N, C-alpha and C positions, 0 to 999 in steps of 0.2 A: 190245394196247396194250404189255404187257409184253414181248412177242416182237419187236416194233418196237423197242424201246430195247435189247435184247440183240443183235439185228442190229446194230444202228447201232455200239454199243460196239466189236463185232469188226471193222467198217470203220475205224472212227478208231482203233484201236490200230494196223491195218496202216498207215494213212496216217502215222502218228508214225513207226513203226518207218522210214519211207522218207527220214526227214530227214537233212542234212547231219551227219555226226559229225565231231568233232577230239579229239584227245589233248590233255589237259591236262599241261602242265609244272608240277609244285608244287614248292614248296622255298621257299626265302629269296629276298628281293627285294634287290639290291644297287641298282638305281636306280628309283624309283617312275615317273617320267616316262617311262621306256622299258620297262619290266616290271612294271606295277601288278598286284597279284591282290590281290581283296577276300576272298580266304579265307584270307589267313594271319594267324596269331594276333595279331602287333601291329597289324593293321588292326582285328581284333574287340575288342581291349583298348582301343586308343585310338586312332581315324582321324584325329581334327583336327588334331594337329601334321603329320601327313602332307598333309592336304588343304590346309593352310595354306601348306605349303612349296612344294606343286605349283601353287597360286594365285599364287605371286610369281615362281615361275622358267618354269613350265610349265603353264599353265592348262587346257591339254587334253592330258593324257598319254596314251600308247599302250601297248599290251601287243600280243603275238604268243601269248599263251596263250589258250586257248579259240578257238583259229581265229582270232583279232585282234580287238582292241576299242579304244576310246576311253572317257576319263574326263574329261568337263568338270567342271571345281572353280569358276568363277564363276557367280553368279547369273545374269547375263544371257545366258550360254551356255546354261545347262540350261532357262532358259525358252524361250529361242528354239527348243530341238529339241523340248521337249514342246509346242510350239503347231504344230510344221511337220510337218503329217501327209502332206504331198505327197512329202516325201523320206525320211521315217522311218515304219518301219513299228512297230505293236505287236503283231504277231501272236506274238512270243514275248517275255514282260517279264521272265523269268529267264535270266540269261547263264550258260550253260553250256557242257559240250561236246557238246552237240546243238541243232541249229537245225531246228526242226519246217519241214517243206515249205513252199514259197511257196503252195500251192495252199490253204493252211488260210485264208490270208485271202481277204477281210476279217473272217469271223467269228474264227479264233483257238480256241484250245482251251478259255479261260475267259473267254467273253463276258460282259460288256462291255470289261474291261480289255484284251483280247487283240484287240479288234475296231478295224478301220479305217473312217473314214468311207466310204460312207454308212452301212453295218450298224450302226455304233457308236451312233449317235443312237436307233434304235429299239430296240435290245438295253439301251439303259441306261435310257431312257423305261419298259420294262417294271418297272423295279425301284424307280423314285423313290417309287411311294405306299408303299412298306414303310418307307421311310427318313425320311420328313418330321419336323419336330419333334414334330407331333402324333402320329404313331404310334409314334415313340420314347419320347414322354411317356408312354404307356401302359407301358411296361416298366420304369420306373424301380423304383414300389415294389417289386416282386419282386427286382431287381437290387440293390437295397438290403436287402431282408432276408435275401438269399442272400450278401452282405459281409458283414453281422452273422455268420450263420451260420457262415461260415469262420474269422471271429474267434474265435466260441465255440468252436469246433473246437480251437484251439491256445492256449486260456486257460490260464495257469499254466505257459506255458513260458519259461523265461529267453532262449532263443535261437530266433529263427523264420526259417526260409527265406521271406521274402516273395515269390520269384519261384516258387517251385514250389509253397509252400502257399496263396498268395493271388492273386498276380498273374494266374497262367495260367487259375486256375479261373473267373475272372469272365466273360471274354469265350466262354470254352468253355460254358458254362451259358446266357449271353444266346443266341448264335448257334445253338446245339444246340435251345433251346427256340424259335427263330424259324422253324427247319427243320422241327421236329416230330421231331427225334430222341431217342433213349433217354438220360435223363441219366446213366447208368451206363456209357455210351460214351465219356466224358471221356477217359479215359486213350489209347484208340486214336486221338481227334482229335490227341493233341501226337504221337502217332507218325507221322500223316498231315504234320503241319506240319512236323517235322524231315527226313522223307523229301524233301519238296517243297522247302524253302526251304535246308535245309543238307546235303542230299544230292549238290550238284550236282558234285562231286569224283568221284561214283562212275562205273564204266563204263556208257557208254549204256545196254547191255542190262539191267544192274542196277538204274539208274534207273527205265527203263519199266516193269520187273516191280515196283517199288515203287509206282510209280504206279498200277498196275493194282489193287493192293490198296485203294487209295483209291476208284478208279472201282467196283470190285465191290462195295465197301460203299455207293456211292451208288444202284448199280442194285438192290442189295437195299432200299434205303428207299424208292426210286421204286415198287417192284414192292408193297411194302405200302402206300405212299399211293394206289396205283390200286387196290388191293382194298378200303381203308379210307379214302375221301376225308376230311379235316378241315379246320380252319381253321389254316392256317399257310403258310410260304412255300413248301414242297415242292409242297403240292397245288396251290397259286396257279401255280406254274410249269408243273406238268404239264398244266394246264387252260389255260394262256395261248395265245394267237392273235397272229400276225403275219403280216399281209397275207390273213387269212382261212382260216389254216391253223395248225394246231397248231405248236407250236414243236419243231423238230430235237431229237431225244432227245441228241445231242452237244450242243446248245445249252443243254438242260436240266440235264445233269450237268456240264457245265463251268462254268456260273453256280453250280451248288450246290458244286462245287469251290473256286471262288472265294471264295464268302462265309465257307466252313468255314474254308480256309486263310488269307486275309487276314484277315478278320474276326477270326479268332483270334489271330494271331502280332503283328500290328500293336498291338492294344490292351494285350495281354499286355506286350510289350516297353514301351510308354509310360507303364503303371502302373508296372512294375518300374524304370523309369529314374528317374521321378518320387520313387518313394520312396528309392532310391538316392541322389539328390541331396539329399533332406530329412535322410537319415541322417548325410550328411557334412558338412552345413551347417546346424548348429544355429541359426544366427541366422535362416535363412529359415524352419525348422522351427517355432521359437519364434513368430515374427511370425505366421504362418497360423494356427497354434493360438489366439493372441490375437486374431485378426482374420479370422475364417473368410469373411469376405464378399469378401477380398483372392484368394481360390482360384481364381475364373474366370479372373482376369488371371494369375496364377501358371501357371494350367495350360497356357495359351497359350503362355508362355515356355519352360515343361519341352519343350511340343511343337516350338517353334522349337529349343532349342538341343540336344536329344536326339532329334530326328526319327528316327524307325527306319527310314523305307522309303525304298530306292533302286529305281527301275525299270529296265528296260533297253527298248532300242529295237533295230531291226534297219535298216542303211543299204538304200535300195533301190535306188540304182545309184552307180558310181563317180563320186565328184565332189570338189572343193577345197571345204572349207568352214571358214570362221574360219582360215584359215591352214594347214590339214592336208588332206592327202589320203586321203579316205576311200575304201574299197573297199565294192562291194557286198556284202551279207551280214556286213559289219563290225558287231560290237555296240558300243553306245554306252551306257554306264552313267549314268542322270540320277542323279546324287548329290544329293537333296533336302537330305541333311545338310550337304553342303559348301555349297550355295546358300545355307542358313539362316545359315552363318557367315561370309559375304562382308562384308568392311567397306564394302564399296562399297555395299552395300544395307541394312546395318543398323548404327548407332551402337552401339560397345562390344559388337562381333559376338561375341567371344570369352567375355564375361562374361553369367552368368544374373541378370537384371533380373528380380525377380518382379512388379515394380510398373510395368513397360513398358507404356507405353500406346499408341504406334504399333508394331503387331506384324503384318504382312502376311506373314508365314511362309509357306513351302511343303511344312510337313509333310504336307498331304493332297494333295500334287502341285498341277500346273500344267495348264492347257489343257482339251481335252475329256475329260481321265482322272481329273481332279479326283475324289477319293474321295467314291462317292456314299453311303458310311455314315460322313461325317464326322460328322452328327448323334448316331448310335449311339456312337460312338467317344467323342467328347467327354462324353456322358451316362455311359458305362461309368467313364471317367477321373475324371470329377468325383465321381460318387458313391463309386467306390472309394478317393479320397483323403480325401473328407469322412468316411466311416465310419471309416477308419483312424487320422485325426486326432483324430476324438472319442474312440474307443475306446483308442487307444495314442499319447497325445499325446508321450511321452517315449521317443525311440528312436535309436540308433546303429549304426553298423557294428559287428559283432563281431569281423571280422578281415578288413580291406580287401582283402588279397592272396586271400582265398577266394572273392571275387566273380568269377563268369565271364561271359561275355558270348557270345552268338550270333554264330557266323562267317556270311558271306553277305549277301544284299540285305535283310534286316530284321534290325536291332541292337537287342538289349535284355538285360538281365541273365537268364542262366539258373541262378544260384546267387546268393543274395543273402542271407546269413544276418545278420540284424537282433539286436542284443541290446535287449531290449524292458523297459520299466518302470523 
């Protein structure tokens, strides 16, 4: 069994190395409509004015960076592409200077999020039992206890980095426990996240080498689970069958990588952004402290206003689409954050309205790839905020200029110094 996994990993790495490579032209952007780059510091710091401007004057922006790509900023365009699996492929969902070979479709490197129909449906269905509301509910007591333990750990401090000391650790522990990984490996998970999602500006060879560190770790965990099966998601995937056969090792490892990376960074970012908003908006913080029952509604508004995730697609063939000429293998960035702030879709779209009643946001994506872990993410976000507001009802930004945000396709605070008490 473990030999089969090791052999398949070697083949997968060889396949990935054959992908199309393009050099990135980095540096300042003069016109976001014709030369956008989601890796620039001003985009990480505050992308919303840029998106609002593009939505008005050039709703589908273009860039020659990364070998060519497009950035729709209207909700209707983002939704149309998300639902169109005939003309747009999901085989690579991170826009970078490296395009995996077309042969990876319809499975992709991290199924089901990288999978195209019809394979996608089967890969997604395998995961559903682990992420139902009932299954997630069983994880809530341990999550709540862990949040309390994190706050116990920095009790007495006047200033706390809520991103590094609180937000990041919660999904690391929850996802790590679900997969059956050692709790002490948390710091490695952060490194894997940053290599995968924030290292896209690296030379392709270096990026692949860093990804190999992640897959070497996953292979190590798979070997341990094959030798010592237990009740966790890794053993479940190793034992799972599709069409009467065991899953391909690349499928098992790719899904584990997806759960580890996406499951950590998205929720880490959502928790951090929510605490950032409450720290700088005392009226909202005080209202939630006085009325905890409003938190589920407020939480959905935080997800809308500060949606952390942008996904990529690849154009399957040359075509004229919504007024622009797209070429085969062009990237398309599906900015769910931009869609969520489209005034054609949301009233007072640029405001954070914590009692917003109608809120059909796209923070968890749209179409067949809507986040399979949305129940889990909502539980972690809710519990993290409940515990924080219960234990630390008064807090503010210690130094607004010291807050830093992740660059790339998952945006959230990376440093968030808060003055507590």
